[in-house]
Steps between C-alpha positions, in 0.01 A plus 500: 500500500561135414791490746285636770229240445754219506649600837158563653388152386806344645470665842134406525557133400796460726313650793206267450753214482652601829172532687307198353759242404753597762227486769389157380860367516519614869188303587608196307841485662406602852691816562525540880583847640538353848768259400852592605745547207864383464621863521394478872568135580835478340633860527877517457575861414649398171248345255202444734413863587139613559424795272219761489241417228584807301876432526456133396266601215784734378756222520282233327360732223840650418668161493252324275466801264858568403521587136286200391148658474651788293734303265268204453177665378699751288677232313178299461321804352590401152222237505254789560355668824189279538690164554753663740215681694294187533793290620601764755144499648403132473858388573518731812168399654488123428864406449762720660290629793407135591858391479634786709228485763512128522880485529491760782224310686668164461829641622342659810355162588844348464686729750595746218689230299549509120300328231769233495420405849127498417578257208701278746198462728263434205713327234807372674865587537598397151251749356618764741873468390404517135283807569789677679731428212241643272460811715871556514515508120203731479663742756819507303291622204323757721832641632646504138185678359478767761881559525481568129199728532650698793850529348332619173326785683821608677782507244549756229481312171596800276826550694592125486428484133770761445744328726462766775381357837475789742527442874370761744243762534329692212300834505354742250459424126713177531249340742276230344226278626724190558723705737195647677341154549838357634557759768141504622494119520822489706366775732178305537687222647654724764161657577349151548767411763427820682133430501557142620713627786269774620185279495667186661759643722361832592137368484366799299131435408405399138325828416769746590768270370317475169471885477877522560560225243284652236672853554824315474400344171401841366834644601717241338293515188548879486874444552513234237329726238789746541801266579576173342763215531654308213685165474539243238253214464749245626568724810129520578458125469781445755339770728160335471656150571664618815193686620290190449731283707500747781126571484417130500694440822365788700200460728175586311431806726821676404445521122233266346196613686568872498634512146204314358250701707646836380524387139139396510415870518693555176290228344178657619597840382617357166159329446306802609711728273423263203123495571490886532684502162242277355216737622689802355538333169125412493411867565767675288575244232876567550601145422300211348495131578612331177535124574270290266237305689628159346785417276421135441599167658822483305738801456708564186805383688342165557414544867173319603274671754498170687723464689694816426251749634450321824868464560593849409241687719637302796461707821209701374279184524679219669863445620656206683751734658212644700443168674859495608472842646171425666638191669854623534493835663139629532368210697777547760386863565114471489355603837148364439322265268243771443760693297578208267226592248595858449873430490498166308195549273472881489854560410470270191188689372678836546788362299244400228380852496861621463526258200198673337651847582820384326300388196329840467828682548672321209187561305576871506832442321431173330631598160831612641522185714445262204762700304751428769529862629535388861779297652265307726138449590563701815612803287189463285280505818672813632481670165128402460399646831711811458340558153159507663608825686736685274693520173832309483811681642292743705583539866182327597563209262857460623410505869212237459722283282778510769254419789349210314837353393609534866186324613564201270858463621395518860241233454752276312739548797232405756432184299875425488529553879225247563612256229845491643374436855274213358792363302698480819227295666455275201874438419569410865197265504658300213779374733314426815400141584184380669482642860750778432331838540787748426856493367624474853352148519687381190857366487800486273471664160124520529538737791711735278259478198195568723666797680300818432807696381602229251141441382443870440836553329454207263149598395585877450824404321322277250216742454723803447706320236187404308384858544743594228277328244244708305174534686311347197707194531417457871132628527338234287679222687431674832132537413455136406692372805316743723159402376591137522586562868155648524341177380705294736421733799119473412538126498680497838246711678214294342659181628533637854139634511386165384703329778337719767147455355450849365355602158779506246303486170559870428871398432444231233426714189776763573749217582432311172507812289824638633668159472384454141597857391847494658602149405387583144709814502810322628467224244472756226825666628675167503384423149621838370844464658544139383430633148785751540742239640834526337414820315749791516209710613467299816670681788563396864170652605313263263676196650416630841124540413505145350641337801304704747169437317569125485573466866192695588269281288646178653463628859147628431383168341633300797327748745176492306491118512562507873228765544243312295562186710447704821187662375361179361567308818332757713202511268472118507524496879232761526 
């Protein structure tokens, strides 16, 4: 019953936040449904492609969700369910939602350009270049983190541990969840391309195409539950890397839009399944929610609630990566400003609800989770929801577990698709001079470095190599860098709103809090790694974290100083 009350409270509070606070933001910023969007004024058939609201909602939601709102709240649950719940709700409504909606709106008013371009208009070219460097570093971590997650859900660890790395199809008793997830995910890519072709080239309407797509999803899931495909972890990382390069360079209508739209239905089904499971548990008492309400401000391992909790929950409350998606791909596909609220603000609140669902799911298997019974938070999530319906190893349990593991890998791939496309934009932008709009305008070595193929290959290559690190070694650094990006994105949009004479005060507290939490976290990381310096326990991953965190802090401090100057000047001028 406790779990049911938690999810009902979350839904009610997030709904009120959407209606009341989201509506207020629209009035303060002047959302204009009659204003023509960049998807129409700059249509190019590649990146600027007008999308149906439902399709764009699917793209945006799937891209910002990824594995973040599942992994983050589950890892943070060790502090107790109350602080995680409160941060998902408060953070989603007043922090993450404001950042996502604000970034989307600012980008629309800048011809669909990125937050970097918005910073150039408000804070100058120097700040823009520093921000782009910062974003490139964050996107490397995003690619590394999600390559790690996806490869981990595809390869067969038990076989690799014994030195056997099967390559090929598997059926019957030898079939396992990893192999099932792998083949369904690959077939999902094929299905997305088919959907993109029939809707954009054969002009099939959204409703019948969606029916065909959903039937196709059901068919490949059924096939995957009976036939699997196995490769080694290294082979899967190479496959994912090649896929990402190709996907990033294709027009959005071929793969990005249809894949994210279809995958959003998996996400909706996953959330609905979990909520039904919570209701079943409340009625039958099959599983119980066992996370303590509060475990203290300091854990036995020495972790402090501030800043650890706010960094770890990440996408479930606030994520800088969302600002890059909103201003990098979503703003180029929005057909009307009237849809900005539901897509920009509404998607973030649904993601906060998913964070609460993940918290409840791990609460059903919390003892096993803290004992290390699961290889990843995603596995704990799948096991928690499956436990709500049936005993372990039953047919029902196995099917639900496989479906949820599949869903998490699909969401991670959608985030990877978008992150790689964004990294192409950002990497190329690093080597363009004032007045140069694309790589074609550059010359010499800069033309090569800014070329889409080189930019994509470089970012994917670096991210895939780092993907070999343990997820625990990447996630904390990714969380801090990601949340620091959120603080800077909030500052950028606030500076622009101040420039154009609109209310930007709703950004000040979220901006200050996110900057304080993330810089504190990075400084603690630097302190810990410096203390290890020279020790035989210090491996290359520790050196990487030390260097990366140091660069992040330096860039952030410079950007914050530039931002404060801009905000102060505008305030003084007013």
